[in-house]
Backbone as XML, in Angstrom:
<?xml version="1.0"?>
<chain id="A" units="angstrom">
  <residue number="1" name="MET">
    <atom name="N" x="-17.027" y="7.713" z="-6.903"/>
    <atom name="CA" x="-15.392" y="7.631" z="-6.862"/>
    <atom name="C" x="-14.778" y="7.474" z="-8.187"/>
  </residue>
  <residue number="2" name="LEU">
    <atom name="N" x="-15.398" y="7.330" z="-9.487"/>
    <atom name="CA" x="-14.614" y="7.371" z="-10.553"/>
    <atom name="C" x="-14.859" y="8.374" z="-11.148"/>
  </residue>
  <residue number="3" name="PHE">
    <atom name="N" x="-15.661" y="9.770" z="-10.803"/>
    <atom name="CA" x="-15.636" y="11.599" z="-11.438"/>
    <atom name="C" x="-14.135" y="11.578" z="-11.756"/>
  </residue>
  <residue number="4" name="PHE">
    <atom name="N" x="-13.015" y="11.489" z="-10.735"/>
    <atom name="CA" x="-11.906" y="12.037" z="-11.474"/>
    <atom name="C" x="-10.782" y="10.798" z="-11.825"/>
  </residue>
  <residue number="5" name="HIS">
    <atom name="N" x="-11.286" y="9.809" z="-11.762"/>
    <atom name="CA" x="-10.584" y="8.485" z="-12.368"/>
    <atom name="C" x="-9.574" y="8.623" z="-14.045"/>
  </residue>
  <residue number="6" name="GLN">
    <atom name="N" x="-8.633" y="8.473" z="-14.234"/>
    <atom name="CA" x="-8.287" y="9.066" z="-14.940"/>
    <atom name="C" x="-7.799" y="10.459" z="-15.303"/>
  </residue>
  <residue number="7" name="GLN">
    <atom name="N" x="-8.226" y="11.367" z="-14.502"/>
    <atom name="CA" x="-7.304" y="12.158" z="-14.842"/>
    <atom name="C" x="-6.768" y="13.294" z="-13.348"/>
  </residue>
  <residue number="8" name="ARG">
    <atom name="N" x="-7.497" y="13.439" z="-12.285"/>
    <atom name="CA" x="-6.361" y="13.550" z="-10.951"/>
    <atom name="C" x="-5.604" y="12.090" z="-10.459"/>
  </residue>
  <residue number="9" name="TYR">
    <atom name="N" x="-6.651" y="10.751" z="-10.525"/>
    <atom name="CA" x="-6.046" y="9.666" z="-10.339"/>
    <atom name="C" x="-6.365" y="8.458" z="-10.782"/>
  </residue>
  <residue number="10" name="GLN">
    <atom name="N" x="-6.137" y="7.096" z="-10.555"/>
    <atom name="CA" x="-5.894" y="6.096" z="-11.242"/>
    <atom name="C" x="-6.464" y="5.104" z="-10.409"/>
  </residue>
  <residue number="11" name="ILE">
    <atom name="N" x="-7.715" y="4.662" z="-10.542"/>
    <atom name="CA" x="-8.461" y="3.716" z="-9.378"/>
    <atom name="C" x="-8.003" y="2.204" z="-9.723"/>
  </residue>
  <residue number="12" name="PHE">
    <atom name="N" x="-7.746" y="1.772" z="-9.393"/>
    <atom name="CA" x="-7.401" y="0.037" z="-9.575"/>
    <atom name="C" x="-8.638" y="-0.952" z="-9.391"/>
  </residue>
  <residue number="13" name="SER">
    <atom name="N" x="-9.347" y="-0.286" z="-8.093"/>
    <atom name="CA" x="-9.931" y="-1.316" z="-7.623"/>
    <atom name="C" x="-10.956" y="-0.468" z="-6.342"/>
  </residue>
  <residue number="14" name="VAL">
    <atom name="N" x="-12.705" y="-0.821" z="-6.794"/>
    <atom name="CA" x="-13.782" y="-0.395" z="-5.288"/>
    <atom name="C" x="-14.517" y="-0.762" z="-4.910"/>
  </residue>
  <residue number="15" name="VAL">
    <atom name="N" x="-14.773" y="-0.826" z="-4.063"/>
    <atom name="CA" x="-16.097" y="-1.535" z="-3.816"/>
    <atom name="C" x="-16.838" y="-0.664" z="-2.458"/>
  </residue>
  <residue number="16" name="ILE">
    <atom name="N" x="-18.002" y="-0.365" z="-2.856"/>
    <atom name="CA" x="-19.109" y="0.050" z="-1.660"/>
    <atom name="C" x="-19.816" y="-1.047" z="-1.087"/>
  </residue>
  <residue number="17" name="MET">
    <atom name="N" x="-19.470" y="-0.840" z="0.197"/>
    <atom name="CA" x="-19.527" y="-1.960" z="0.673"/>
    <atom name="C" x="-21.420" y="-0.868" z="1.694"/>
  </residue>
  <residue number="18" name="PRO">
    <atom name="N" x="-21.648" y="-1.654" z="2.369"/>
    <atom name="CA" x="-23.008" y="-1.272" z="3.104"/>
    <atom name="C" x="-22.646" y="-0.327" z="3.959"/>
  </residue>
  <residue number="19" name="ASP">
    <atom name="N" x="-21.200" y="-0.352" z="4.843"/>
    <atom name="CA" x="-21.284" y="0.503" z="5.939"/>
    <atom name="C" x="-19.845" y="1.319" z="5.846"/>
  </residue>
  <residue number="20" name="HIS">
    <atom name="N" x="-19.244" y="0.813" z="4.445"/>
    <atom name="CA" x="-17.642" y="1.302" z="4.559"/>
    <atom name="C" x="-17.450" y="1.464" z="3.103"/>
  </residue>
  <residue number="21" name="VAL">
    <atom name="N" x="-15.700" y="1.527" z="2.515"/>
    <atom name="CA" x="-15.753" y="1.500" z="1.234"/>
    <atom name="C" x="-14.534" y="1.215" z="1.034"/>
  </residue>
  <residue number="22" name="HIS">
    <atom name="N" x="-13.557" y="0.780" z="-0.146"/>
    <atom name="CA" x="-12.464" y="0.243" z="-0.055"/>
    <atom name="C" x="-11.716" y="0.772" z="-1.474"/>
  </residue>
  <residue number="23" name="CYS">
    <atom name="N" x="-11.096" y="1.467" z="-1.740"/>
    <atom name="CA" x="-10.452" y="1.444" z="-3.220"/>
    <atom name="C" x="-9.110" y="2.009" z="-3.140"/>
  </residue>
  <residue number="24" name="LEU">
    <atom name="N" x="-8.463" y="1.082" z="-4.406"/>
    <atom name="CA" x="-6.893" y="0.722" z="-4.444"/>
    <atom name="C" x="-6.659" y="1.989" z="-5.522"/>
  </residue>
  <residue number="25" name="ILE">
    <atom name="N" x="-6.217" y="3.020" z="-5.037"/>
    <atom name="CA" x="-5.969" y="4.522" z="-5.758"/>
    <atom name="C" x="-4.501" y="4.744" z="-6.210"/>
  </residue>
  <residue number="26" name="VAL">
    <atom name="N" x="-4.394" y="5.387" z="-7.226"/>
    <atom name="CA" x="-2.685" y="5.909" z="-7.022"/>
    <atom name="C" x="-3.136" y="7.145" z="-7.984"/>
  </residue>
  <residue number="27" name="PRO">
    <atom name="N" x="-2.155" y="8.143" z="-7.122"/>
    <atom name="CA" x="-2.644" y="9.811" z="-7.314"/>
    <atom name="C" x="-1.970" y="10.249" z="-8.484"/>
  </residue>
  <residue number="28" name="PHE">
    <atom name="N" x="-1.727" y="10.892" z="-9.390"/>
    <atom name="CA" x="-0.957" y="11.252" z="-10.777"/>
    <atom name="C" x="0.097" y="12.852" z="-9.864"/>
  </residue>
  <residue number="29" name="LEU">
    <atom name="N" x="1.113" y="12.971" z="-11.216"/>
    <atom name="CA" x="1.373" y="14.771" z="-10.775"/>
    <atom name="C" x="1.289" y="15.067" z="-10.737"/>
  </residue>
  <residue number="30" name="LYS">
    <atom name="N" x="0.990" y="16.053" z="-10.198"/>
    <atom name="CA" x="-0.201" y="17.422" z="-10.047"/>
    <atom name="C" x="0.783" y="18.056" z="-10.751"/>
  </residue>
  <residue number="31" name="LYS">
    <atom name="N" x="2.256" y="18.488" z="-10.636"/>
    <atom name="CA" x="3.316" y="19.112" z="-11.578"/>
    <atom name="C" x="4.478" y="18.199" z="-11.211"/>
  </residue>
  <residue number="32" name="GLU">
    <atom name="N" x="5.665" y="18.675" z="-11.729"/>
    <atom name="CA" x="6.984" y="18.160" z="-11.168"/>
    <atom name="C" x="6.885" y="17.727" z="-9.777"/>
  </residue>
  <residue number="33" name="SER">
    <atom name="N" x="7.297" y="16.419" z="-9.676"/>
    <atom name="CA" x="7.447" y="15.856" z="-8.008"/>
    <atom name="C" x="6.918" y="16.422" z="-7.489"/>
  </residue>
  <residue number="34" name="GLU">
    <atom name="N" x="5.295" y="16.345" z="-7.547"/>
    <atom name="CA" x="4.215" y="16.778" z="-6.482"/>
    <atom name="C" x="2.585" y="15.966" z="-6.881"/>
  </residue>
  <residue number="35" name="TYR">
    <atom name="N" x="2.748" y="14.605" z="-5.759"/>
    <atom name="CA" x="1.506" y="14.533" z="-6.140"/>
    <atom name="C" x="0.374" y="15.043" z="-5.337"/>
  </residue>
  <residue number="36" name="SER">
    <atom name="N" x="-1.027" y="14.796" z="-5.870"/>
    <atom name="CA" x="-2.154" y="15.019" z="-5.253"/>
    <atom name="C" x="-1.699" y="14.353" z="-3.717"/>
  </residue>
  <residue number="37" name="SER">
    <atom name="N" x="-2.486" y="14.824" z="-2.567"/>
    <atom name="CA" x="-2.404" y="13.661" z="-1.525"/>
    <atom name="C" x="-3.579" y="13.396" z="-1.463"/>
  </residue>
  <residue number="38" name="ILE">
    <atom name="N" x="-4.337" y="12.017" z="-0.635"/>
    <atom name="CA" x="-5.042" y="11.306" z="-0.806"/>
    <atom name="C" x="-6.033" y="11.870" z="0.367"/>
  </residue>
  <residue number="39" name="GLY">
    <atom name="N" x="-5.792" y="12.921" z="1.162"/>
    <atom name="CA" x="-6.799" y="13.643" z="1.821"/>
    <atom name="C" x="-7.526" y="14.126" z="1.037"/>
  </residue>
  <residue number="40" name="SER">
    <atom name="N" x="-6.654" y="15.710" z="0.000"/>
    <atom name="CA" x="-7.393" y="16.171" z="-0.896"/>
    <atom name="C" x="-8.475" y="15.258" z="-2.249"/>
  </residue>
  <residue number="41" name="ILE">
    <atom name="N" x="-7.758" y="13.922" z="-2.477"/>
    <atom name="CA" x="-8.542" y="13.425" z="-2.969"/>
    <atom name="C" x="-9.799" y="12.540" z="-2.668"/>
  </residue>
  <residue number="42" name="LEU">
    <atom name="N" x="-10.287" y="12.300" z="-1.754"/>
    <atom name="CA" x="-10.775" y="11.880" z="-0.801"/>
    <atom name="C" x="-12.109" y="13.179" z="-0.304"/>
  </residue>
  <residue number="43" name="HIS">
    <atom name="N" x="-11.044" y="14.574" z="-0.459"/>
    <atom name="CA" x="-11.908" y="15.619" z="-0.083"/>
    <atom name="C" x="-12.563" y="14.991" z="-1.116"/>
  </residue>
  <residue number="44" name="SER">
    <atom name="N" x="-12.033" y="15.761" z="-2.360"/>
    <atom name="CA" x="-13.112" y="15.799" z="-3.747"/>
    <atom name="C" x="-13.887" y="15.139" z="-3.317"/>
  </residue>
  <residue number="45" name="ILE">
    <atom name="N" x="-13.743" y="13.434" z="-3.804"/>
    <atom name="CA" x="-15.181" y="12.466" z="-3.558"/>
    <atom name="C" x="-16.263" y="12.524" z="-2.844"/>
  </residue>
  <residue number="46" name="LYS">
    <atom name="N" x="-15.568" y="12.817" z="-1.423"/>
    <atom name="CA" x="-16.390" y="13.044" z="-0.628"/>
    <atom name="C" x="-17.203" y="14.598" z="-0.587"/>
  </residue>
  <residue number="47" name="GLY">
    <atom name="N" x="-16.835" y="15.104" z="-1.307"/>
    <atom name="CA" x="-17.597" y="16.662" z="-1.679"/>
    <atom name="C" x="-18.488" y="16.590" z="-2.189"/>
  </residue>
  <residue number="48" name="TYR">
    <atom name="N" x="-17.927" y="15.367" z="-3.466"/>
    <atom name="CA" x="-18.715" y="15.428" z="-4.965"/>
    <atom name="C" x="-19.562" y="14.559" z="-4.464"/>
  </residue>
  <residue number="49" name="SER">
    <atom name="N" x="-19.637" y="13.416" z="-4.057"/>
    <atom name="CA" x="-20.602" y="11.738" z="-3.973"/>
    <atom name="C" x="-21.584" y="12.394" z="-3.540"/>
  </residue>
  <residue number="50" name="PRO">
    <atom name="N" x="-21.494" y="13.438" z="-2.594"/>
    <atom name="CA" x="-23.386" y="13.588" z="-1.309"/>
    <atom name="C" x="-24.100" y="14.286" z="-2.665"/>
  </residue>
  <residue number="51" name="LYS">
    <atom name="N" x="-23.838" y="14.682" z="-3.398"/>
    <atom name="CA" x="-24.350" y="15.683" z="-4.314"/>
    <atom name="C" x="-24.796" y="14.533" z="-4.914"/>
  </residue>
  <residue number="52" name="GLN">
    <atom name="N" x="-24.419" y="13.911" z="-6.008"/>
    <atom name="CA" x="-25.047" y="12.855" z="-6.585"/>
    <atom name="C" x="-25.854" y="11.939" z="-5.951"/>
  </residue>
  <residue number="53" name="ILE">
    <atom name="N" x="-25.718" y="11.707" z="-5.395"/>
    <atom name="CA" x="-26.681" y="10.231" z="-4.280"/>
    <atom name="C" x="-27.423" y="11.195" z="-3.841"/>
  </residue>
  <residue number="54" name="HIS">
    <atom name="N" x="-27.612" y="12.574" z="-3.196"/>
    <atom name="CA" x="-29.050" y="13.313" z="-2.949"/>
    <atom name="C" x="-30.052" y="13.135" z="-4.860"/>
  </residue>
  <residue number="55" name="LYS">
    <atom name="N" x="-29.120" y="13.263" z="-5.761"/>
    <atom name="CA" x="-29.950" y="13.638" z="-7.375"/>
    <atom name="C" x="-31.111" y="12.485" z="-7.442"/>
  </residue>
  <residue number="56" name="VAL">
    <atom name="N" x="-30.126" y="10.625" z="-6.567"/>
    <atom name="CA" x="-30.511" y="9.394" z="-7.710"/>
    <atom name="C" x="-31.778" y="9.267" z="-6.492"/>
  </residue>
  <residue number="57" name="MET">
    <atom name="N" x="-30.997" y="9.456" z="-4.992"/>
    <atom name="CA" x="-31.551" y="8.640" z="-3.790"/>
    <atom name="C" x="-32.153" y="9.704" z="-2.893"/>
  </residue>
  <residue number="58" name="ASN">
    <atom name="N" x="-33.568" y="9.615" z="-2.480"/>
    <atom name="CA" x="-34.311" y="10.260" z="-1.190"/>
    <atom name="C" x="-33.556" y="9.932" z="0.320"/>
  </residue>
  <residue number="59" name="HIS">
    <atom name="N" x="-32.140" y="10.106" z="0.697"/>
    <atom name="CA" x="-31.225" y="10.041" z="1.242"/>
    <atom name="C" x="-31.270" y="11.344" z="2.200"/>
  </residue>
  <residue number="60" name="ILE">
    <atom name="N" x="-31.329" y="11.850" z="3.418"/>
    <atom name="CA" x="-31.509" y="12.222" z="4.468"/>
    <atom name="C" x="-30.354" y="12.337" z="5.334"/>
  </residue>
  <residue number="61" name="GLY">
    <atom name="N" x="-29.497" y="12.987" z="5.567"/>
    <atom name="CA" x="-28.642" y="13.254" z="6.780"/>
    <atom name="C" x="-26.922" y="12.573" z="5.502"/>
  </residue>
  <residue number="62" name="LYS">
    <atom name="N" x="-26.094" y="12.292" z="6.942"/>
    <atom name="CA" x="-24.661" y="12.775" z="6.738"/>
    <atom name="C" x="-24.250" y="11.293" z="5.217"/>
  </residue>
  <residue number="63" name="VAL">
    <atom name="N" x="-23.580" y="11.263" z="4.797"/>
    <atom name="CA" x="-23.170" y="10.279" z="3.385"/>
    <atom name="C" x="-21.734" y="9.411" z="4.233"/>
  </residue>
  <residue number="64" name="TRP">
    <atom name="N" x="-20.828" y="10.253" z="4.667"/>
    <atom name="CA" x="-19.525" y="9.664" z="4.915"/>
    <atom name="C" x="-19.501" y="10.289" z="6.480"/>
  </residue>
  <residue number="65" name="GLN">
    <atom name="N" x="-18.773" y="9.002" z="7.088"/>
    <atom name="CA" x="-18.398" y="9.234" z="8.379"/>
    <atom name="C" x="-17.101" y="9.946" z="8.341"/>
  </residue>
  <residue number="66" name="ASP">
    <atom name="N" x="-16.769" y="10.380" z="9.548"/>
    <atom name="CA" x="-15.335" y="11.895" z="9.154"/>
    <atom name="C" x="-13.748" y="10.358" z="9.561"/>
  </residue>
  <residue number="67" name="GLY">
    <atom name="N" x="-12.799" y="10.675" z="9.666"/>
    <atom name="CA" x="-11.602" y="10.138" z="9.093"/>
    <atom name="C" x="-11.820" y="8.726" z="7.889"/>
  </residue>
  <residue number="68" name="ARG">
    <atom name="N" x="-10.519" y="8.376" z="7.798"/>
    <atom name="CA" x="-10.440" y="7.399" z="6.507"/>
    <atom name="C" x="-8.906" y="7.002" z="7.384"/>
  </residue>
  <residue number="69" name="HIS">
    <atom name="N" x="-8.756" y="5.858" z="6.619"/>
    <atom name="CA" x="-7.458" y="4.573" z="7.132"/>
    <atom name="C" x="-7.006" y="4.335" z="5.187"/>
  </residue>
  <residue number="70" name="GLU">
    <atom name="N" x="-5.671" y="4.937" z="5.298"/>
    <atom name="CA" x="-4.983" y="4.829" z="3.973"/>
    <atom name="C" x="-4.091" y="4.404" z="5.056"/>
  </residue>
  <residue number="71" name="ARG">
    <atom name="N" x="-3.173" y="3.781" z="3.353"/>
    <atom name="CA" x="-2.112" y="2.918" z="3.750"/>
    <atom name="C" x="-1.250" y="3.139" z="2.504"/>
  </residue>
  <residue number="72" name="LEU">
    <atom name="N" x="-0.126" y="3.324" z="2.576"/>
    <atom name="CA" x="0.917" y="3.561" z="1.283"/>
    <atom name="C" x="1.282" y="2.153" z="1.055"/>
  </residue>
  <residue number="73" name="ILE">
    <atom name="N" x="1.279" y="1.816" z="-0.266"/>
    <atom name="CA" x="1.672" y="0.334" z="-0.852"/>
    <atom name="C" x="3.017" y="0.598" z="-1.035"/>
  </residue>
  <residue number="74" name="LYS">
    <atom name="N" x="3.443" y="-0.399" z="-0.642"/>
    <atom name="CA" x="5.078" y="-0.443" z="-0.580"/>
    <atom name="C" x="6.269" y="-1.126" z="-2.230"/>
  </residue>
  <residue number="75" name="SER">
    <atom name="N" x="4.921" y="-2.485" z="-2.403"/>
    <atom name="CA" x="5.544" y="-3.531" z="-3.122"/>
    <atom name="C" x="4.181" y="-3.863" z="-4.258"/>
  </residue>
  <residue number="76" name="GLN">
    <atom name="N" x="4.990" y="-4.682" z="-5.085"/>
    <atom name="CA" x="3.976" y="-5.392" z="-5.842"/>
    <atom name="C" x="3.191" y="-6.202" z="-5.317"/>
  </residue>
  <residue number="77" name="LYS">
    <atom name="N" x="3.731" y="-7.238" z="-4.724"/>
    <atom name="CA" x="2.889" y="-8.131" z="-3.411"/>
    <atom name="C" x="2.183" y="-7.388" z="-3.146"/>
  </residue>
  <residue number="78" name="GLU">
    <atom name="N" x="2.175" y="-6.453" z="-2.152"/>
    <atom name="CA" x="1.670" y="-5.588" z="-0.891"/>
    <atom name="C" x="-0.175" y="-5.210" z="-1.899"/>
  </residue>
  <residue number="79" name="MET">
    <atom name="N" x="0.060" y="-4.927" z="-3.437"/>
    <atom name="CA" x="-0.647" y="-4.239" z="-4.166"/>
    <atom name="C" x="-2.114" y="-5.205" z="-4.879"/>
  </residue>
  <residue number="80" name="ILE">
    <atom name="N" x="-1.278" y="-6.065" z="-4.684"/>
    <atom name="CA" x="-1.891" y="-7.543" z="-5.453"/>
    <atom name="C" x="-2.315" y="-7.592" z="-4.452"/>
  </residue>
  <residue number="81" name="ASP">
    <atom name="N" x="-2.309" y="-8.053" z="-2.805"/>
    <atom name="CA" x="-2.920" y="-8.545" z="-1.728"/>
    <atom name="C" x="-3.814" y="-7.786" z="-1.458"/>
  </residue>
  <residue number="82" name="VAL">
    <atom name="N" x="-3.697" y="-6.475" z="-1.853"/>
    <atom name="CA" x="-4.991" y="-5.457" z="-1.504"/>
    <atom name="C" x="-6.097" y="-5.528" z="-2.792"/>
  </residue>
  <residue number="83" name="TRP">
    <atom name="N" x="-5.785" y="-5.667" z="-3.588"/>
    <atom name="CA" x="-6.649" y="-5.968" z="-4.808"/>
    <atom name="C" x="-7.007" y="-7.170" z="-4.264"/>
  </residue>
  <residue number="84" name="LYS">
    <atom name="N" x="-6.439" y="-8.056" z="-4.059"/>
    <atom name="CA" x="-7.570" y="-9.150" z="-3.941"/>
    <atom name="C" x="-8.511" y="-9.289" z="-2.693"/>
  </residue>
  <residue number="85" name="TYR">
    <atom name="N" x="-8.329" y="-8.243" z="-1.868"/>
    <atom name="CA" x="-8.732" y="-7.912" z="-0.194"/>
    <atom name="C" x="-10.027" y="-7.092" z="-0.748"/>
  </residue>
  <residue number="86" name="ILE">
    <atom name="N" x="-10.001" y="-6.312" z="-1.422"/>
    <atom name="CA" x="-10.592" y="-5.666" z="-1.746"/>
    <atom name="C" x="-11.501" y="-6.064" z="-2.806"/>
  </residue>
  <residue number="87" name="ARG">
    <atom name="N" x="-11.560" y="-6.856" z="-3.651"/>
    <atom name="CA" x="-12.091" y="-7.997" z="-4.555"/>
    <atom name="C" x="-13.204" y="-8.787" z="-3.907"/>
  </residue>
  <residue number="88" name="GLN">
    <atom name="N" x="-12.699" y="-9.527" z="-2.691"/>
    <atom name="CA" x="-13.605" y="-10.315" z="-2.339"/>
    <atom name="C" x="-14.027" y="-9.576" z="-0.474"/>
  </residue>
  <residue number="89" name="ASN">
    <atom name="N" x="-14.172" y="-8.790" z="-0.424"/>
    <atom name="CA" x="-14.903" y="-8.198" z="0.334"/>
    <atom name="C" x="-16.072" y="-7.816" z="0.487"/>
  </residue>
  <residue number="90" name="PRO">
    <atom name="N" x="-16.852" y="-8.017" z="-0.444"/>
    <atom name="CA" x="-18.577" y="-8.485" z="-0.536"/>
    <atom name="C" x="-18.315" y="-10.065" z="-0.180"/>
  </residue>
  <residue number="91" name="VAL">
    <atom name="N" x="-17.797" y="-11.156" z="-1.008"/>
    <atom name="CA" x="-18.052" y="-12.205" z="-0.602"/>
    <atom name="C" x="-18.060" y="-12.651" z="0.642"/>
  </residue>
  <residue number="92" name="LYS">
    <atom name="N" x="-16.555" y="-11.939" z="1.291"/>
    <atom name="CA" x="-16.039" y="-12.254" z="2.685"/>
    <atom name="C" x="-17.709" y="-11.887" z="3.431"/>
  </residue>
  <residue number="93" name="ALA">
    <atom name="N" x="-17.946" y="-10.612" z="3.084"/>
    <atom name="CA" x="-19.581" y="-10.232" z="3.543"/>
    <atom name="C" x="-20.906" y="-11.313" z="3.085"/>
  </residue>
  <residue number="94" name="GLU">
    <atom name="N" x="-20.554" y="-11.744" z="2.356"/>
    <atom name="CA" x="-21.767" y="-12.704" z="2.172"/>
    <atom name="C" x="-23.257" y="-12.243" z="1.487"/>
  </residue>
  <residue number="95" name="LEU">
    <atom name="N" x="-22.648" y="-10.957" z="0.600"/>
    <atom name="CA" x="-23.269" y="-10.478" z="-0.001"/>
    <atom name="C" x="-23.770" y="-10.946" z="-1.618"/>
  </residue>
  <residue number="96" name="VAL">
    <atom name="N" x="-22.551" y="-11.622" z="-2.047"/>
    <atom name="CA" x="-22.605" y="-12.191" z="-3.186"/>
    <atom name="C" x="-21.840" y="-13.624" z="-3.236"/>
  </residue>
  <residue number="97" name="HIS">
    <atom name="N" x="-22.123" y="-14.512" z="-4.048"/>
    <atom name="CA" x="-20.941" y="-15.307" z="-4.078"/>
    <atom name="C" x="-19.465" y="-15.227" z="-4.909"/>
  </residue>
  <residue number="98" name="GLN">
    <atom name="N" x="-19.876" y="-14.492" z="-6.155"/>
    <atom name="CA" x="-18.644" y="-14.304" z="-6.781"/>
    <atom name="C" x="-18.560" y="-12.405" z="-6.897"/>
  </residue>
  <residue number="99" name="PRO">
    <atom name="N" x="-17.226" y="-11.852" z="-6.875"/>
    <atom name="CA" x="-16.818" y="-10.536" z="-7.187"/>
    <atom name="C" x="-17.898" y="-9.604" z="-8.005"/>
  </residue>
  <residue number="100" name="GLU">
    <atom name="N" x="-18.232" y="-10.374" z="-9.666"/>
    <atom name="CA" x="-18.283" y="-9.446" z="-10.281"/>
    <atom name="C" x="-19.750" y="-9.305" z="-10.258"/>
  </residue>
  <residue number="101" name="GLU">
    <atom name="N" x="-20.531" y="-10.405" z="-8.837"/>
    <atom name="CA" x="-22.020" y="-9.944" z="-8.895"/>
    <atom name="C" x="-22.176" y="-8.487" z="-8.464"/>
  </residue>
  <residue number="102" name="TYR">
    <atom name="N" x="-21.333" y="-8.312" z="-7.551"/>
    <atom name="CA" x="-21.750" y="-7.109" z="-6.462"/>
    <atom name="C" x="-22.068" y="-6.256" z="-7.323"/>
  </residue>
  <residue number="103" name="PRO">
    <atom name="N" x="-22.864" y="-5.585" z="-7.284"/>
    <atom name="CA" x="-22.957" y="-4.097" z="-8.135"/>
    <atom name="C" x="-22.432" y="-3.096" z="-7.497"/>
  </residue>
  <residue number="104" name="PHE">
    <atom name="N" x="-21.460" y="-2.492" z="-6.464"/>
    <atom name="CA" x="-20.700" y="-2.080" z="-5.916"/>
    <atom name="C" x="-19.603" y="-2.071" z="-5.931"/>
  </residue>
  <residue number="105" name="PHE">
    <atom name="N" x="-19.076" y="-3.094" z="-7.019"/>
    <atom name="CA" x="-17.578" y="-3.251" z="-7.231"/>
    <atom name="C" x="-17.307" y="-2.930" z="-8.728"/>
  </residue>
  <residue number="106" name="TRP">
    <atom name="N" x="-16.190" y="-2.442" z="-8.356"/>
    <atom name="CA" x="-15.245" y="-2.390" z="-10.074"/>
    <atom name="C" x="-14.247" y="-2.093" z="-9.825"/>
  </residue>
  <residue number="107" name="GLU">
    <atom name="N" x="-13.641" y="-3.016" z="-10.544"/>
    <atom name="CA" x="-11.602" y="-2.622" z="-10.919"/>
    <atom name="C" x="-11.631" y="-2.494" z="-12.508"/>
  </residue>
  <residue number="108" name="LEU">
    <atom name="N" x="-10.044" y="-1.767" z="-12.595"/>
    <atom name="CA" x="-9.562" y="-1.407" z="-14.034"/>
    <atom name="C" x="-9.417" y="-2.961" z="-14.545"/>
  </residue>
  <residue number="109" name="TYR">
    <atom name="N" x="-8.747" y="-4.123" z="-14.109"/>
    <atom name="CA" x="-8.488" y="-5.118" z="-14.996"/>
    <atom name="C" x="-8.859" y="-6.145" z="-13.985"/>
  </residue>
  <residue number="110" name="ARG">
    <atom name="N" x="-9.022" y="-7.292" z="-14.725"/>
    <atom name="CA" x="-9.764" y="-8.263" z="-14.136"/>
    <atom name="C" x="-8.281" y="-9.283" z="-13.363"/>
  </residue>
  <residue number="111" name="ASN">
    <atom name="N" x="-7.226" y="-8.645" z="-14.030"/>
    <atom name="CA" x="-6.382" y="-9.427" z="-13.286"/>
    <atom name="C" x="-4.795" y="-7.874" z="-13.666"/>
  </residue>
  <residue number="112" name="LEU">
    <atom name="N" x="-4.334" y="-7.764" z="-12.202"/>
    <atom name="CA" x="-3.309" y="-6.759" z="-12.378"/>
    <atom name="C" x="-2.085" y="-7.063" z="-12.643"/>
  </residue>
  <residue number="113" name="SER">
    <atom name="N" x="-1.747" y="-8.388" z="-13.188"/>
    <atom name="CA" x="-0.935" y="-8.586" z="-13.579"/>
    <atom name="C" x="-0.542" y="-8.138" z="-15.000"/>
  </residue>
  <residue number="114" name="PRO">
    <atom name="N" x="-1.408" y="-7.865" z="-16.364"/>
    <atom name="CA" x="-0.862" y="-6.638" z="-16.910"/>
    <atom name="C" x="-0.330" y="-5.462" z="-16.816"/>
  </residue>
  <residue number="115" name="TYR">
    <atom name="N" x="-0.831" y="-4.973" z="-15.748"/>
    <atom name="CA" x="-0.382" y="-4.014" z="-15.295"/>
    <atom name="C" x="1.370" y="-3.930" z="-14.790"/>
  </residue>
  <residue number="116" name="PHE">
    <atom name="N" x="1.378" y="-4.703" z="-14.010"/>
    <atom name="CA" x="2.790" y="-5.257" z="-12.868"/>
    <atom name="C" x="3.870" y="-5.456" z="-14.579"/>
  </residue>
  <residue number="117" name="GLN">
    <atom name="N" x="3.518" y="-6.267" z="-15.397"/>
    <atom name="CA" x="4.100" y="-6.291" z="-16.605"/>
    <atom name="C" x="4.607" y="-5.919" z="-17.319"/>
  </residue>
  <residue number="118" name="ASN">
    <atom name="N" x="3.722" y="-4.421" z="-17.554"/>
    <atom name="CA" x="4.439" y="-3.378" z="-17.862"/>
    <atom name="C" x="5.222" y="-2.389" z="-17.305"/>
  </residue>
  <residue number="119" name="ASN">
    <atom name="N" x="5.492" y="-2.330" z="-15.881"/>
    <atom name="CA" x="6.166" y="-1.542" z="-14.843"/>
    <atom name="C" x="7.273" y="-2.270" z="-14.446"/>
  </residue>
</chain>
């Protein structure tokens, strides 16, 4: 998930759950007024990650399901709500007591407020 972080996009948080993934991501400009599409970013991730998984695991079969659910975030409040939802996903699933305990959780900031104070 982090391979092109800070190159093609910025990831604010990601959690890889046993049967799904949540990712809060902002595409970077490709060229003037043109952003990479979420589809192209996910295509890249879904193409690259199985090759890496097969290097470290004896996994046979499909890694990713077809399809995705994406949503455009339109406000600071909505972004913070999504960030909190992603953070709490492994806690809600009763996999850990605190998000930071979950080995497949990553976030850019422990608190998004520094990001929003500068924008």
